[in-house]
MARLUM-794433 format. One line per field, with one value per residue (C-alpha): residue in three letters; z, y, x negated. Coordinates in nm, 3 decimals. Example, Ala and Ser with C-alpha at 12.3 -4.5 7.8 and 13.67 -1.06 7.14 Angstrom:
BEGIN
code: ALA:SER
c3: 0.780:0.714
c2: -0.450:-0.106
c1: -1.230:-1.367
! end
This chain:
BEGIN
code: UNK:UNK:UNK:UNK:UNK:UNK:UNK:UNK:UNK:UNK:UNK:UNK:UNK:UNK:UNK:UNK:UNK:UNK:UNK:UNK:UNK:UNK:UNK:UNK:UNK:UNK:UNK:UNK:UNK:UNK:UNK:UNK:UNK:UNK:UNK:UNK:UNK:UNK:UNK:UNK:UNK:UNK:UNK:UNK:UNK:UNK:UNK:UNK:UNK:UNK:UNK:UNK:UNK:UNK:UNK:UNK:UNK:UNK:UNK:UNK:UNK:UNK:UNK:UNK:UNK:UNK:UNK:UNK:UNK:UNK:UNK:UNK:UNK:UNK:UNK:UNK:UNK:UNK:UNK:UNK:UNK:UNK:UNK:UNK:UNK:UNK:UNK:UNK:UNK:UNK:UNK:UNK:UNK:UNK:UNK:UNK:UNK:UNK:UNK:UNK:UNK:UNK:UNK:UNK:UNK:UNK:UNK:UNK:UNK:UNK:UNK:UNK:UNK:UNK:UNK:UNK:UNK:UNK:UNK:UNK:UNK:UNK:UNK:UNK:UNK:UNK:UNK:UNK:UNK:UNK:UNK:UNK:UNK:UNK:UNK:UNK:UNK:UNK:UNK:UNK:UNK:UNK:UNK:UNK:UNK:UNK:UNK:UNK:UNK:UNK:UNK:UNK:UNK:UNK:UNK:UNK:UNK:UNK:UNK:UNK:UNK:UNK:UNK:UNK:UNK:UNK:UNK:UNK:UNK:UNK:UNK:UNK:UNK:UNK:UNK:UNK:UNK:UNK:UNK:UNK:UNK:UNK:UNK:UNK:UNK:UNK:UNK:UNK:UNK:UNK:UNK:UNK:UNK:UNK:UNK:UNK:UNK:UNK:UNK:UNK:UNK:UNK:UNK:UNK:UNK:UNK:UNK:UNK:UNK:UNK:UNK:UNK:UNK:UNK:UNK:UNK:UNK:UNK:UNK:UNK:UNK:UNK:UNK:UNK:UNK:UNK:UNK:UNK:UNK:UNK:UNK:UNK:UNK:UNK:UNK:UNK:UNK:UNK:UNK:UNK:UNK:UNK:UNK:UNK:UNK:UNK:UNK:UNK:UNK:UNK:UNK:UNK:UNK:UNK:UNK:UNK:UNK:UNK:UNK:UNK:UNK:UNK:UNK:UNK:UNK:UNK:UNK:UNK:UNK:UNK:UNK:UNK:UNK:UNK:UNK:UNK:UNK:UNK:UNK:UNK:UNK:UNK:UNK:UNK:UNK:UNK:UNK:UNK:UNK:UNK:UNK:UNK:UNK:UNK:UNK:UNK:UNK:UNK:UNK:UNK:UNK:UNK:UNK:UNK:UNK:UNK:UNK:UNK:UNK:UNK:UNK:UNK:UNK:UNK:UNK:UNK:UNK:UNK:UNK:UNK:UNK:UNK:UNK:UNK:UNK:UNK:UNK:UNK:UNK:UNK:UNK:UNK:UNK:UNK:UNK:UNK:UNK:UNK:UNK:UNK:UNK:UNK:UNK:UNK:UNK:UNK:UNK:UNK:UNK:UNK:UNK:UNK:UNK:UNK:UNK:UNK:UNK:UNK:UNK:UNK:UNK:UNK:UNK:UNK:UNK:UNK:UNK:UNK:UNK:UNK:UNK:UNK:UNK:UNK:UNK:UNK:UNK:UNK:UNK:UNK:UNK:UNK:UNK:UNK:UNK:UNK:UNK:UNK:UNK:UNK:UNK:UNK:UNK:UNK:UNK:UNK:UNK:UNK:UNK:UNK:UNK:UNK:UNK:UNK:UNK:UNK:UNK:UNK:UNK:UNK:UNK:UNK:UNK:UNK:UNK:UNK:UNK:UNK:UNK:UNK:UNK:UNK:UNK:UNK:UNK:UNK:UNK:UNK:UNK:UNK:UNK:UNK:UNK:UNK:UNK:UNK:UNK:UNK:UNK:UNK:UNK:UNK:UNK:UNK:UNK:UNK:UNK:UNK:UNK:UNK:UNK:UNK:UNK:UNK:UNK:UNK:UNK:UNK:UNK:UNK:UNK:UNK:UNK:UNK
c3: 1.439:1.553:1.404:1.367:1.717:1.888:1.986:1.826:2.137:2.158:1.789:1.829:2.146:2.032:1.699:1.816:1.453:1.399:1.046:0.984:0.861:0.519:0.494:0.602:0.354:0.075:0.174:0.162:-0.171:-0.316:-0.181:0.037:0.354:0.367:0.514:0.749:0.928:0.776:0.657:0.585:0.312:0.397:0.297:0.197:0.103:-0.049:-0.079:-0.270:-0.182:-0.456:-0.730:-1.044:-1.256:-1.537:-1.337:-1.396:-1.706:-1.693:-1.706:-2.001:-1.848:-2.093:-1.893:-1.541:-1.495:-1.291:-1.393:-1.066:-1.042:-1.409:-1.327:-1.054:-1.322:-1.555:-1.276:-1.141:-1.227:-1.329:-1.258:-1.466:-1.269:-0.909:-0.681:-0.372:-0.063:-0.110:-0.310:-0.021:0.233:0.570:0.464:0.192:0.452:0.689:0.417:0.354:0.721:0.816:0.501:0.527:0.259:0.336:0.415:0.706:0.808:1.110:0.932:0.642:0.585:0.665:0.929:1.111:1.053:1.417:1.699:1.628:1.800:1.809:1.588:1.272:1.408:1.328:1.397:1.532:1.495:1.808:2.011:1.855:1.501:1.367:1.138:0.897:1.134:1.427:1.223:1.098:1.437:1.594:1.307:1.410:1.194:1.299:1.196:1.102:0.950:0.837:0.659:0.700:0.921:0.943:1.156:1.509:1.684:1.975:2.288:2.112:2.049:1.683:1.701:1.511:1.819:1.955:1.623:1.581:1.477:1.665:1.519:1.392:1.262:1.084:1.080:1.275:1.146:0.770:0.774:0.946:0.663:0.420:0.527:0.427:0.676:0.992:1.341:1.468:1.382:1.596:1.687:1.835:2.095:2.156:1.979:1.803:1.755:1.422:1.517:1.154:1.089:1.389:1.340:0.979:0.881:0.606:0.667:0.738:0.446:0.584:0.274:0.297:0.667:0.595:0.345:0.598:0.858:0.609:0.522:0.890:0.969:0.700:0.826:1.193:1.148:0.862:1.058:1.113:0.864:0.833:0.741:0.637:0.555:0.380:0.317:0.161:0.148:-0.201:-0.435:-0.211:-0.187:-0.064:-0.330:-0.140:-0.227:-0.174:-0.548:-0.862:-1.043:-1.299:-1.409:-1.294:-1.650:-1.782:-1.873:-1.667:-1.379:-1.044:-0.893:-1.202:-1.163:-0.795:-0.866:-1.115:-0.891:-0.595:-0.796:-0.931:-0.580:-0.454:-0.748:-0.654:-0.298:-0.403:-0.600:-0.279:-0.095:-0.370:-0.378:-0.002:-0.028:-0.281:-0.073:0.233:0.036:0.103:-0.252:-0.331:0.006:-0.019:-0.187:-0.267:-0.337:-0.483:-0.545:-0.459:-0.187:-0.429:-0.761:-0.867:-0.677:-1.000:-1.351:-1.479:-1.819:-2.125:-1.978:-1.729:-1.770:-1.433:-1.453:-1.785:-1.977:-1.666:-1.578:-1.268:-0.996:-0.618:-0.444:-0.745:-0.748:-1.111:-1.207:-1.185:-0.814:-0.709:-0.964:-0.872:-1.040:-0.863:-0.905:-0.720:-0.736:-0.588:-0.777:-0.868:-0.742:-0.922:-1.298:-1.430:-1.696:-1.684:-1.705:-1.539:-1.572:-1.253:-1.054:-0.688:-0.425:-0.095:0.115:-0.040:0.105:0.461:0.364:0.105:0.367:0.609:0.356:0.265:0.635:0.656:0.881:0.849:0.771:1.002:0.893:0.920:0.623:0.271:0.096:-0.035:-0.077:-0.423:-0.367:-0.642:-0.887:-0.782:-0.833:-1.178:-1.077:-1.205:-0.982:-1.063:-0.891:-1.109:-1.005:-0.680:-0.581:-0.487:-0.290:-0.202:-0.025:0.027:0.238:0.150:-0.128:0.014:0.024:-0.286:-0.372:-0.633:-0.705:-0.950:-1.057:-1.347:-1.618:-1.490:-1.275:-1.095:-0.946:-0.733:-0.659:-0.388:-0.188:-0.401:-0.734:-0.989:-1.052:-1.337:-1.515:-1.718:-1.918:-1.840:-2.096:-2.374:-2.187:-1.944:-1.947:-1.823:-2.092:-2.164:-1.894:-2.016:-1.723:-1.943:-2.181:-1.902:-1.640:-1.534:-1.442:-1.259:-1.062:-0.962:-0.832:-0.648:-0.475:-0.368:-0.234:0.005:0.202:0.111:0.424:0.795:0.967:1.125:1.429:1.285:0.929:0.960:0.647:0.657:0.575:0.341:0.038:-0.040:-0.215:0.105
c2: -1.265:-1.516:-1.668:-2.024:-2.104:-1.862:-1.501:-1.247:-1.232:-1.612:-1.633:-1.387:-1.547:-1.907:-1.851:-1.575:-1.485:-1.669:-1.790:-2.159:-2.312:-2.357:-1.992:-1.876:-2.109:-1.977:-1.620:-1.684:-1.861:-1.574:-1.325:-1.139:-1.205:-1.214:-1.538:-1.347:-1.136:-1.254:-0.901:-0.856:-0.621:-0.279:-0.253:0.082:0.100:0.432:0.480:0.769:0.881:0.882:0.850:0.714:0.422:0.667:0.947:0.840:0.876:0.508:0.422:0.647:0.994:1.273:1.593:1.527:1.501:1.199:1.139:0.982:0.739:0.657:0.586:0.347:0.159:0.163:0.021:-0.217:-0.406:-0.237:-0.430:-0.387:-0.617:-0.514:-0.418:-0.203:-0.341:-0.138:0.144:0.392:0.485:0.309:-0.042:-0.044:0.033:-0.228:-0.493:-0.377:-0.394:-0.721:-0.934:-0.997:-0.885:-0.665:-0.965:-1.053:-0.752:-0.542:-0.209:-0.250:0.111:0.467:0.474:0.191:0.122:0.013:0.133:0.294:0.580:0.940:1.117:0.974:0.617:0.525:0.160:0.100:-0.206:-0.423:-0.570:-0.913:-0.779:-0.870:-0.611:-0.608:-0.375:-0.617:-0.908:-0.710:-0.553:-0.897:-0.999:-0.730:-0.441:-0.078:0.030:0.378:0.538:0.890:1.027:0.913:0.616:0.595:0.277:0.411:0.730:0.881:0.665:0.356:0.021:0.113:0.389:0.302:0.276:0.006:-0.177:-0.239:0.096:0.234:0.583:0.756:1.105:1.217:1.213:0.954:1.065:1.057:1.353:1.569:1.467:1.665:1.974:2.015:2.300:2.149:2.296:1.977:1.631:1.329:1.246:0.900:0.934:1.305:1.586:1.809:2.166:2.317:2.674:2.776:2.693:2.866:3.166:3.072:3.077:2.838:2.786:2.413:2.195:1.847:1.657:1.818:1.733:1.367:1.353:1.509:1.251:0.967:1.094:1.129:0.783:0.627:0.816:0.739:0.366:0.298:0.031:-0.177:-0.337:-0.091:-0.102:0.244:0.285:0.618:0.673:1.020:1.223:1.366:1.400:1.369:1.676:1.941:2.091:2.290:2.333:2.603:2.634:2.501:2.486:2.361:2.408:2.767:2.904:2.639:2.750:2.470:2.531:2.583:2.245:2.072:2.255:2.161:1.795:1.780:1.979:1.749:1.444:1.609:1.725:1.369:1.252:1.501:1.372:1.009:1.112:1.256:0.928:0.723:0.957:0.917:0.538:0.557:0.810:0.582:0.269:0.118:0.113:-0.248:-0.366:-0.193:-0.307:-0.021:-0.057:0.230:0.234:0.409:0.331:0.323:0.463:0.826:1.050:1.240:1.115:1.459:1.354:1.533:1.627:1.381:1.093:0.968:0.632:0.559:0.288:0.167:0.205:0.402:0.573:0.586:0.431:0.213:-0.163:-0.149:-0.150:0.228:0.207:-0.076:-0.136:0.048:0.128:-0.081:-0.053:-0.266:-0.191:-0.391:-0.364:-0.698:-0.891:-0.754:-0.743:-0.388:-0.250:-0.540:-0.516:-0.793:-0.887:-1.098:-1.062:-0.967:-0.725:-0.550:-0.861:-1.013:-0.752:-0.888:-1.243:-1.101:-0.881:-1.174:-1.396:-1.115:-1.087:-1.464:-1.540:-1.746:-1.547:-1.603:-1.860:-1.660:-1.430:-1.409:-1.299:-1.504:-1.416:-1.283:-1.299:-1.558:-1.328:-1.035:-1.241:-1.355:-1.711:-1.897:-1.843:-1.883:-1.603:-1.594:-1.921:-1.785:-1.548:-1.185:-1.034:-0.685:-0.553:-0.196:-0.043:0.326:0.258:-0.040:-0.371:-0.406:-0.687:-0.758:-1.072:-1.150:-1.505:-1.565:-1.317:-1.299:-1.017:-1.034:-0.731:-0.720:-0.376:-0.465:-0.773:-0.870:-0.779:-1.029:-1.068:-0.875:-1.061:-0.917:-1.081:-0.860:-1.035:-0.849:-0.595:-0.402:-0.118:-0.353:-0.242:-0.578:-0.774:-1.135:-1.305:-1.453:-1.604:-1.776:-1.921:-2.175:-1.897:-1.704:-2.018:-2.054:-1.698:-1.747:-2.055:-1.864:-1.569:-1.794:-1.849:-1.542:-1.338:-1.338:-1.113:-0.792:-0.633:-0.292:-0.363:-0.612:-0.745:-0.830:-1.199:-1.193:-1.353:-1.710:-1.566:-1.467
c1: 0.721:0.465:0.156:0.274:0.401:0.163:0.206:-0.020:-0.239:-0.259:-0.346:-0.631:-0.765:-0.734:-0.901:-1.133:-1.082:-1.409:-1.462:-1.445:-1.769:-1.612:-1.512:-1.856:-2.019:-1.796:-1.875:-2.250:-2.227:-2.024:-2.278:-2.027:-2.224:-2.603:-2.730:-2.960:-2.703:-2.374:-2.305:-1.937:-1.818:-1.683:-1.316:-1.166:-0.800:-0.687:-0.313:-0.157:0.196:0.463:0.203:0.367:0.250:0.175:0.009:-0.353:-0.565:-0.661:-0.289:-0.214:-0.176:-0.269:-0.216:-0.345:-0.722:-0.837:-1.200:-1.315:-1.024:-1.070:-1.435:-1.319:-1.129:-1.431:-1.647:-1.385:-1.069:-0.744:-0.424:-0.108:0.125:0.067:0.355:0.402:0.570:0.886:1.037:0.993:0.728:0.760:0.861:0.596:0.331:0.473:0.435:0.079:-0.017:0.160:0.143:0.518:0.764:1.064:1.282:1.052:0.843:0.937:0.995:1.240:1.339:1.242:1.517:1.689:2.056:2.084:1.860:1.527:1.347:1.467:1.721:1.561:1.590:1.230:1.153:0.800:0.584:0.595:0.307:0.365:0.322:-0.021:-0.182:-0.474:-0.657:-0.625:-0.754:-1.052:-1.124:-1.146:-1.374:-1.623:-1.506:-1.486:-1.137:-1.020:-0.713:-0.637:-0.332:0.029:0.115:0.496:0.509:0.538:0.644:0.443:0.423:0.557:0.392:0.360:0.098:-0.222:-0.446:-0.212:-0.212:-0.582:-0.732:-1.030:-0.995:-0.683:-0.607:-0.292:0.089:0.284:0.622:0.672:0.910:0.649:0.419:0.634:0.441:0.077:0.038:0.191:0.147:-0.019:-0.148:-0.231:-0.591:-0.573:-0.294:-0.335:-0.153:-0.406:-0.284:-0.389:-0.470:-0.507:-0.142:0.014:0.245:0.316:-0.050:-0.157:-0.527:-0.563:-0.457:-0.417:-0.524:-0.868:-0.886:-0.814:-1.096:-1.336:-1.230:-1.286:-1.633:-1.725:-1.591:-1.809:-2.115:-2.052:-1.995:-2.233:-2.423:-2.107:-1.873:-1.585:-1.219:-1.103:-0.736:-0.679:-0.306:-0.317:0.005:-0.043:0.139:0.448:0.671:0.682:0.464:0.201:-0.164:-0.430:-0.490:-0.324:-0.656:-0.734:-0.372:-0.310:-0.297:-0.063:0.289:0.445:0.689:0.515:0.603:0.469:0.137:0.118:0.197:-0.089:-0.325:-0.253:-0.352:-0.665:-0.761:-0.724:-0.933:-1.204:-1.212:-1.226:-1.532:-1.681:-1.618:-1.779:-2.080:-2.127:-2.120:-2.402:-2.595:-2.581:-2.668:-2.324:-2.196:-2.273:-2.142:-1.806:-1.486:-1.249:-0.877:-0.673:-0.297:0.033:0.287:0.583:0.693:0.703:0.945:1.013:0.960:0.850:0.980:0.857:0.519:0.367:0.616:0.503:0.683:0.516:0.707:0.889:1.256:1.346:1.147:1.117:1.421:1.499:1.451:1.346:0.979:0.942:1.024:0.796:0.519:0.201:-0.128:-0.393:-0.769:-1.023:-1.396:-1.684:-2.015:-2.161:-1.857:-1.550:-1.605:-1.644:-1.412:-1.169:-0.790:-0.590:-0.223:-0.233:0.089:0.041:0.170:0.105:0.175:-0.137:-0.372:-0.379:-0.483:-0.724:-0.891:-0.907:-1.084:-1.323:-1.407:-1.459:-1.161:-0.847:-0.529:-0.231:0.026:0.350:0.293:0.432:0.115:-0.174:-0.540:-0.623:-0.999:-1.041:-0.863:-1.080:-1.395:-1.285:-1.203:-0.899:-0.596:-0.227:-0.039:0.272:0.439:0.576:0.854:0.784:1.073:1.200:1.509:1.627:1.905:1.947:2.200:2.378:2.192:1.974:1.736:1.471:1.272:0.994:0.903:0.667:0.772:1.130:1.269:1.605:1.783:2.097:2.244:2.492:2.577:2.874:2.715:2.595:2.225:2.070:1.792:1.505:1.229:0.929:0.711:0.892:1.106:0.888:1.143:1.419:1.662:1.821:2.002:1.974:2.149:2.422:2.169:1.972:2.209:1.945:1.699:1.973:2.057:1.692:1.686:2.016:1.878:1.568:1.769:1.960:1.640:1.433:1.493:1.563:1.813:1.687:1.850:1.769:1.883:2.171:2.337:2.705:2.725:3.024:2.866:2.775:2.471:2.288
! end
């Protein structure tokens, strides 16, 4: 895990993460950085947890109210072919932070198959892993995170403050994040006892605390360019919330009400964040990303239909497990009210953030900058391979290239092939009809990944 032939530290020191003259010139011409003070855009990345492709009004949801997120889409660009880093929590976040897909990134599952920390075998990021936060911090950004991290246990090299974040507040361990009334959270590298939740009290709802932290971070660092990473934990189970309004009078089962109320509460708080940006005069200088870490945990069929038209859900390699709603808003830069079918994924965020900050992305990543796409310029993102692997149900793989999607559910299994241009639900396996396309995927898969000490793959197949 090195940047070219350099370590992470050498890469940062050698480059100083200073922008090349060409990058700075491009930034000034695009209006990202004022020529007087080279002002860099604020970057806010909001990540929902287990939010389905169909859970938002702007993606077809009829029952759950999301007016503020829908407004983001009205004022920004809504993507229909964007993908998470994985079909579950930790590896998806590792892809987002490192720009490397699950065949290369450090954290490839929620628990390691070999090694890892503690009884849950959590694998932390290492000192040589280069994150978005480190790149932006070296570029002069104040960096903050609140919510669920999942990439490093206490006292390991993977905790946020050792991976480029100035300020951190939330859950390190994703299993602890299953409770919205936990006994403690982490504030930087210190355990913060939540007195309101001691002795089975339920007075401090963590989602609300994360929003308050985010608002304070924006206020406190308003004179600097900021990178705020806001990985909320809603609507992940368990289903706890102070109030099920505005759904309390619905005749739905309780968990259904809570699921909807969680999403609407998050929507309310995104509205508060957007209002603060306007109040502080930061609105036009801030690019906001909103998406989910993976597909819906439950499809909630017959009412919410959280996966929308997609096959599968969380832990599946089909579209319902990895395709995510993605909205990007930047007034005056990203076209308002536009829907894009550009194909991109979490690995693209790191190089995109680097270019926005006017710095060169590292060389050892799988993602590419999508800044041109965001700014409405011509960019071909489909003629490349997007790759995923997953270990909880054997060794599963998925690849997208152009409008084709390949899925392998087991090392010795044959590839399934789907034409997403006319089969978004992946109902028809057309592998037999297109042996040339299957062969192309097979050739790619032979070099798509590197071995991981924590997630070894038994090399018994000519296909790997």
